[in-house]
Biopython code that builds the backbone (N, CA, C, O; Angstrom):
import numpy as np
from Bio.PDB.StructureBuilder import StructureBuilder

atoms = [
    (1, "MET", "N", (0.854, -1.174, 0.000)),
    (1, "MET", "CA", (0.000, 0.000, 0.000)),
    (1, "MET", "C", (0.896, 1.233, 0.000)),
    (1, "MET", "O", (1.936, 1.249, 0.659)),
    (2, "LYS", "N", (0.496, 2.258, -0.734)),
    (2, "LYS", "CA", (1.252, 3.503, -0.822)),
    (2, "LYS", "C", (0.304, 4.687, -0.676)),
    (2, "LYS", "O", (-0.911, 4.560, -0.827)),
    (3, "VAL", "N", (0.899, 5.847, -0.376)),
    (3, "VAL", "CA", (0.136, 7.094, -0.336)),
    (3, "VAL", "C", (0.860, 8.149, -1.163)),
    (3, "VAL", "O", (2.081, 8.112, -1.314)),
    (4, "LYS", "N", (0.090, 9.084, -1.692)),
    (4, "LYS", "CA", (0.627, 10.238, -2.414)),
    (4, "LYS", "C", (-0.157, 11.445, -1.931)),
    (4, "LYS", "O", (-1.388, 11.444, -1.966)),
    (5, "CYS", "N", (0.551, 12.483, -1.477)),
    (5, "CYS", "CA", (-0.089, 13.685, -0.952)),
    (5, "CYS", "C", (0.053, 14.838, -1.938)),
    (5, "CYS", "O", (1.068, 14.976, -2.619)),
    (6, "PHE", "N", (-0.983, 15.656, -1.995)),
    (6, "PHE", "CA", (-1.029, 16.809, -2.885)),
    (6, "PHE", "C", (-1.474, 18.020, -2.091)),
    (6, "PHE", "O", (-2.262, 17.910, -1.151)),
    (7, "ASP", "N", (-0.954, 19.192, -2.484)),
    (7, "ASP", "CA", (-1.301, 20.437, -1.807)),
    (7, "ASP", "C", (-1.312, 21.559, -2.841)),
    (7, "ASP", "O", (-0.311, 21.798, -3.515)),
    (8, "GLU", "N", (-2.439, 22.238, -2.962)),
    (8, "GLU", "CA", (-2.571, 23.323, -3.943)),
    (8, "GLU", "C", (-3.287, 24.510, -3.308)),
    (8, "GLU", "O", (-3.979, 24.372, -2.299)),
    (9, "ASN", "N", (-3.109, 25.673, -3.916)),
    (9, "ASN", "CA", (-3.757, 26.889, -3.417)),
    (9, "ASN", "C", (-5.168, 27.071, -3.960)),
    (9, "ASN", "O", (-5.961, 27.829, -3.403)),
    (10, "HIS", "N", (-5.480, 26.373, -5.050)),
    (10, "HIS", "CA", (-6.800, 26.499, -5.665)),
    (10, "HIS", "C", (-7.410, 25.112, -5.849)),
    (10, "HIS", "O", (-6.715, 24.150, -6.175)),
    (11, "GLU", "N", (-8.716, 25.027, -5.634)),
    (11, "GLU", "CA", (-9.430, 23.755, -5.721)),
    (11, "GLU", "C", (-9.293, 23.126, -7.111)),
    (11, "GLU", "O", (-9.078, 21.919, -7.217)),
    (12, "LYS", "N", (-9.413, 23.907, -8.154)),
    (12, "LYS", "CA", (-9.306, 23.381, -9.526)),
    (12, "LYS", "C", (-7.895, 22.858, -9.811)),
    (12, "LYS", "O", (-7.736, 21.877, -10.538)),
    (13, "ASP", "N", (-6.870, 23.507, -9.243)),
    (13, "ASP", "CA", (-5.496, 23.024, -9.409)),
    (13, "ASP", "C", (-5.321, 21.661, -8.748)),
    (13, "ASP", "O", (-4.669, 20.775, -9.302)),
    (14, "LEU", "N", (-5.902, 21.496, -7.570)),
    (14, "LEU", "CA", (-5.826, 20.203, -6.880)),
    (14, "LEU", "C", (-6.531, 19.132, -7.695)),
    (14, "LEU", "O", (-6.011, 18.027, -7.852)),
    (15, "GLU", "N", (-7.693, 19.444, -8.205)),
    (15, "GLU", "CA", (-8.448, 18.504, -9.030)),
    (15, "GLU", "C", (-7.623, 18.056, -10.239)),
    (15, "GLU", "O", (-7.555, 16.865, -10.542)),
    (16, "MET", "N", (-7.003, 19.008, -10.920)),
    (16, "MET", "CA", (-6.207, 18.698, -12.094)),
    (16, "MET", "C", (-4.976, 17.848, -11.730)),
    (16, "MET", "O", (-4.642, 16.898, -12.437)),
    (17, "THR", "N", (-4.316, 18.195, -10.633)),
    (17, "THR", "CA", (-3.125, 17.467, -10.200)),
    (17, "THR", "C", (-3.452, 16.023, -9.823)),
    (17, "THR", "O", (-2.744, 15.100, -10.226)),
    (18, "VAL", "N", (-4.515, 15.829, -9.058)),
    (18, "VAL", "CA", (-4.901, 14.471, -8.644)),
    (18, "VAL", "C", (-5.342, 13.657, -9.854)),
    (18, "VAL", "O", (-4.950, 12.498, -9.989)),
    (19, "ASN", "N", (-6.143, 14.236, -10.728)),
    (19, "ASN", "CA", (-6.581, 13.505, -11.921)),
    (19, "ASN", "C", (-5.401, 13.118, -12.805)),
    (19, "ASN", "O", (-5.379, 12.016, -13.353)),
    (20, "SER", "N", (-4.432, 13.996, -12.950)),
    (20, "SER", "CA", (-3.239, 13.683, -13.740)),
    (20, "SER", "C", (-2.465, 12.526, -13.124)),
    (20, "SER", "O", (-2.012, 11.631, -13.836)),
    (21, "PHE", "N", (-2.311, 12.541, -11.803)),
    (21, "PHE", "CA", (-1.614, 11.459, -11.113)),
    (21, "PHE", "C", (-2.344, 10.126, -11.310)),
    (21, "PHE", "O", (-1.717, 9.104, -11.589)),
    (22, "LEU", "N", (-3.666, 10.146, -11.165)),
    (22, "LEU", "CA", (-4.435, 8.908, -11.283)),
    (22, "LEU", "C", (-4.315, 8.280, -12.674)),
    (22, "LEU", "O", (-4.421, 7.062, -12.816)),
    (23, "GLN", "N", (-4.097, 9.103, -13.689)),
    (23, "GLN", "CA", (-3.933, 8.583, -15.044)),
    (23, "GLN", "C", (-2.568, 7.937, -15.259)),
    (23, "GLN", "O", (-2.390, 7.170, -16.205)),
    (24, "THR", "N", (-1.607, 8.237, -14.394)),
    (24, "THR", "CA", (-0.247, 7.735, -14.585)),
    (24, "THR", "C", (0.047, 6.441, -13.837)),
    (24, "THR", "O", (1.073, 5.807, -14.086)),
    (25, "ILE", "N", (-0.829, 6.041, -12.932)),
    (25, "ILE", "CA", (-0.534, 4.850, -12.125)),
    (25, "ILE", "C", (-1.409, 3.672, -12.553)),
    (25, "ILE", "O", (-2.525, 3.839, -13.044)),
    (26, "ASN", "N", (-0.864, 2.493, -12.349)),
    (26, "ASN", "CA", (-1.603, 1.252, -12.558)),
    (26, "ASN", "C", (-1.849, 0.680, -11.161)),
    (26, "ASN", "O", (-1.045, -0.099, -10.651)),
    (27, "ALA", "N", (-2.967, 1.077, -10.550)),
    (27, "ALA", "CA", (-3.193, 0.742, -9.149)),
    (27, "ALA", "C", (-4.677, 0.665, -8.831)),
    (27, "ALA", "O", (-5.524, 1.199, -9.548)),
    (28, "ASP", "N", (-4.959, -0.016, -7.736)),
    (28, "ASP", "CA", (-6.296, -0.008, -7.155)),
    (28, "ASP", "C", (-6.343, 1.135, -6.152)),
    (28, "ASP", "O", (-5.523, 1.189, -5.236)),
    (29, "ILE", "N", (-7.290, 2.046, -6.314)),
    (29, "ILE", "CA", (-7.438, 3.173, -5.395)),
    (29, "ILE", "C", (-8.204, 2.690, -4.172)),
    (29, "ILE", "O", (-9.326, 2.196, -4.284)),
    (30, "ILE", "N", (-7.594, 2.836, -3.018)),
    (30, "ILE", "CA", (-8.223, 2.416, -1.763)),
    (30, "ILE", "C", (-9.123, 3.533, -1.239)),
    (30, "ILE", "O", (-10.271, 3.296, -0.864)),
    (31, "ASP", "N", (-8.584, 4.756, -1.220)),
    (31, "ASP", "CA", (-9.342, 5.888, -0.688)),
    (31, "ASP", "C", (-8.672, 7.186, -1.132)),
    (31, "ASP", "O", (-7.492, 7.198, -1.480)),
    (32, "ILE", "N", (-9.427, 8.265, -1.115)),
    (32, "ILE", "CA", (-8.891, 9.600, -1.330)),
    (32, "ILE", "C", (-9.429, 10.484, -0.213)),
    (32, "ILE", "O", (-10.639, 10.655, -0.068)),
    (33, "LYS", "N", (-8.518, 11.042, 0.570)),
    (33, "LYS", "CA", (-8.881, 11.942, 1.664)),
    (33, "LYS", "C", (-8.720, 13.377, 1.175)),
    (33, "LYS", "O", (-7.736, 13.701, 0.511)),
    (34, "TYR", "N", (-9.670, 14.225, 1.497)),
    (34, "TYR", "CA", (-9.682, 15.615, 1.027)),
    (34, "TYR", "C", (-9.817, 16.541, 2.222)),
    (34, "TYR", "O", (-10.558, 16.252, 3.162)),
    (35, "GLN", "N", (-9.089, 17.668, 2.181)),
    (35, "GLN", "CA", (-9.142, 18.613, 3.295)),
    (35, "GLN", "C", (-8.949, 20.035, 2.792)),
    (35, "GLN", "O", (-8.206, 20.279, 1.841)),
    (36, "VAL", "N", (-9.631, 20.967, 3.449)),
    (36, "VAL", "CA", (-9.464, 22.391, 3.150)),
    (36, "VAL", "C", (-9.088, 23.090, 4.450)),
    (36, "VAL", "O", (-9.725, 22.887, 5.484)),
    (37, "ALA", "N", (-8.040, 23.919, 4.385)),
    (37, "ALA", "CA", (-7.642, 24.736, 5.533)),
    (37, "ALA", "C", (-7.752, 26.207, 5.118)),
    (37, "ALA", "O", (-7.423, 26.577, 3.991)),
    (38, "ILE", "N", (-8.217, 27.025, 6.047)),
    (38, "ILE", "CA", (-8.375, 28.456, 5.793)),
    (38, "ILE", "C", (-7.655, 29.217, 6.900)),
    (38, "ILE", "O", (-7.818, 28.921, 8.083)),
    (39, "ALA", "N", (-6.861, 30.195, 6.501)),
    (39, "ALA", "CA", (-6.153, 31.036, 7.468)),
    (39, "ALA", "C", (-6.356, 32.500, 7.081)),
    (39, "ALA", "O", (-6.623, 32.821, 5.923)),
    (40, "MET", "N", (-6.229, 33.355, 8.048)),
    (40, "MET", "CA", (-6.321, 34.799, 7.807)),
    (40, "MET", "C", (-4.929, 35.400, 7.899)),
    (40, "MET", "O", (-4.161, 35.093, 8.811)),
    (41, "GLN", "N", (-4.617, 36.266, 6.934)),
    (41, "GLN", "CA", (-3.370, 37.027, 6.967)),
    (41, "GLN", "C", (-3.741, 38.480, 6.700)),
    (41, "GLN", "O", (-3.930, 38.892, 5.556)),
    (42, "GLY", "N", (-3.838, 39.232, 7.764)),
    (42, "GLY", "CA", (-4.341, 40.601, 7.647)),
    (42, "GLY", "C", (-5.801, 40.552, 7.228)),
    (42, "GLY", "O", (-6.627, 39.950, 7.914)),
    (43, "GLU", "N", (-6.120, 41.180, 6.110)),
    (43, "GLU", "CA", (-7.483, 41.192, 5.574)),
    (43, "GLU", "C", (-7.736, 40.035, 4.594)),
    (43, "GLU", "O", (-8.869, 39.824, 4.159)),
    (44, "ASP", "N", (-6.678, 39.291, 4.251)),
    (44, "ASP", "CA", (-6.786, 38.239, 3.230)),
    (44, "ASP", "C", (-7.073, 36.878, 3.836)),
    (44, "ASP", "O", (-6.586, 36.549, 4.918)),
    (45, "GLN", "N", (-7.864, 36.096, 3.131)),
    (45, "GLN", "CA", (-8.086, 34.691, 3.478)),
    (45, "GLN", "C", (-7.161, 33.847, 2.602)),
    (45, "GLN", "O", (-7.074, 34.056, 1.392)),
    (46, "ILE", "N", (-6.480, 32.901, 3.222)),
    (46, "ILE", "CA", (-5.601, 31.999, 2.491)),
    (46, "ILE", "C", (-6.189, 30.598, 2.578)),
    (46, "ILE", "O", (-6.463, 30.093, 3.667)),
    (47, "PHE", "N", (-6.379, 29.977, 1.418)),
    (47, "PHE", "CA", (-6.938, 28.635, 1.353)),
    (47, "PHE", "C", (-5.847, 27.637, 1.000)),
    (47, "PHE", "O", (-4.940, 27.942, 0.225)),
    (48, "CYS", "N", (-5.939, 26.455, 1.568)),
    (48, "CYS", "CA", (-5.035, 25.358, 1.246)),
    (48, "CYS", "C", (-5.894, 24.127, 0.992)),
    (48, "CYS", "O", (-6.570, 23.637, 1.897)),
    (49, "PHE", "N", (-5.868, 23.635, -0.229)),
    (49, "PHE", "CA", (-6.630, 22.446, -0.612)),
    (49, "PHE", "C", (-5.656, 21.278, -0.704)),
    (49, "PHE", "O", (-4.658, 21.354, -1.421)),
    (50, "SER", "N", (-5.942, 20.200, 0.018)),
    (50, "SER", "CA", (-5.034, 19.061, 0.000)),
    (50, "SER", "C", (-5.809, 17.758, -0.145)),
    (50, "SER", "O", (-6.988, 17.652, 0.195)),
    (51, "ALA", "N", (-5.083, 16.771, -0.670)),
    (51, "ALA", "CA", (-5.663, 15.441, -0.842)),
    (51, "ALA", "C", (-4.576, 14.399, -0.639)),
    (51, "ALA", "O", (-3.404, 14.638, -0.932)),
    (52, "MET", "N", (-4.977, 13.254, -0.140)),
    (52, "MET", "CA", (-4.079, 12.113, 0.000)),
    (52, "MET", "C", (-4.734, 10.926, -0.690)),
    (52, "MET", "O", (-5.849, 10.530, -0.352)),
    (53, "VAL", "N", (-4.023, 10.367, -1.662)),
    (53, "VAL", "CA", (-4.503, 9.195, -2.388)),
    (53, "VAL", "C", (-3.845, 7.961, -1.771)),
    (53, "VAL", "O", (-2.620, 7.877, -1.681)),
    (54, "ILE", "N", (-4.660, 7.021, -1.354)),
    (54, "ILE", "CA", (-4.171, 5.753, -0.799)),
    (54, "ILE", "C", (-4.433, 4.690, -1.859)),
    (54, "ILE", "O", (-5.563, 4.532, -2.321)),
    (55, "TYR", "N", (-3.383, 3.958, -2.245)),
    (55, "TYR", "CA", (-3.524, 3.023, -3.353)),
    (55, "TYR", "C", (-2.590, 1.830, -3.211)),
    (55, "TYR", "O", (-1.613, 1.869, -2.463)),
    (56, "CYS", "N", (-2.915, 0.761, -3.950)),
    (56, "CYS", "CA", (-2.074, -0.436, -4.046)),
    (56, "CYS", "C", (-1.712, -0.633, -5.502)),
    (56, "CYS", "O", (-2.589, -0.755, -6.357)),
    (57, "GLU", "N", (-0.410, -0.663, -5.786)),
    (57, "GLU", "CA", (0.033, -0.873, -7.161)),
    (57, "GLU", "C", (-0.292, -2.288, -7.620)),
    (57, "GLU", "O", (-0.189, -3.245, -6.853)),
    (58, "LYS", "N", (-0.687, -2.404, -8.888)),
    (58, "LYS", "CA", (-0.927, -3.704, -9.474)),
    (58, "LYS", "C", (0.388, -4.229, -10.043)),
    (58, "LYS", "O", (1.229, -3.451, -10.493)),
    (59, "ASN", "N", (0.561, -5.533, -10.021)),
    (59, "ASN", "CA", (1.790, -6.134, -10.556)),
    (59, "ASN", "C", (1.753, -6.261, -12.049)),
    (59, "ASN", "O", (2.711, -6.747, -12.650)),
]
sb = StructureBuilder()
sb.init_structure("model")
sb.init_model(0)
sb.init_chain("A")
sb.init_seg("    ")
for serial, (resi, resn, name, xyz) in enumerate(atoms, 1):
    if name == "N":
        sb.init_residue(resn, " ", resi, " ")
    sb.init_atom(name, np.array(xyz, "f"), 0.0, 1.0, " ", f" {name:<3s}", serial, name[0])
structure = sb.get_structure()
C-alpha cells in the first residue's frame, strides 16, 4: 500500500493534479482523503486544498 499527498492553493489546481496522477498509475485506489484549511493574513483569506490518495500498485 502507498500514499501520495497533494497540496494546492486552488481547488481546480488540486483537481487537475490528482486527476493527472491517477492517469499515470496502474493501481487499485483504496481511498482519497480531502481537506481544506483556511487562514487569515491581515485582511486576506488563504486557502489550502489538500488530498491524500491511498492506493495499491498492481503487478
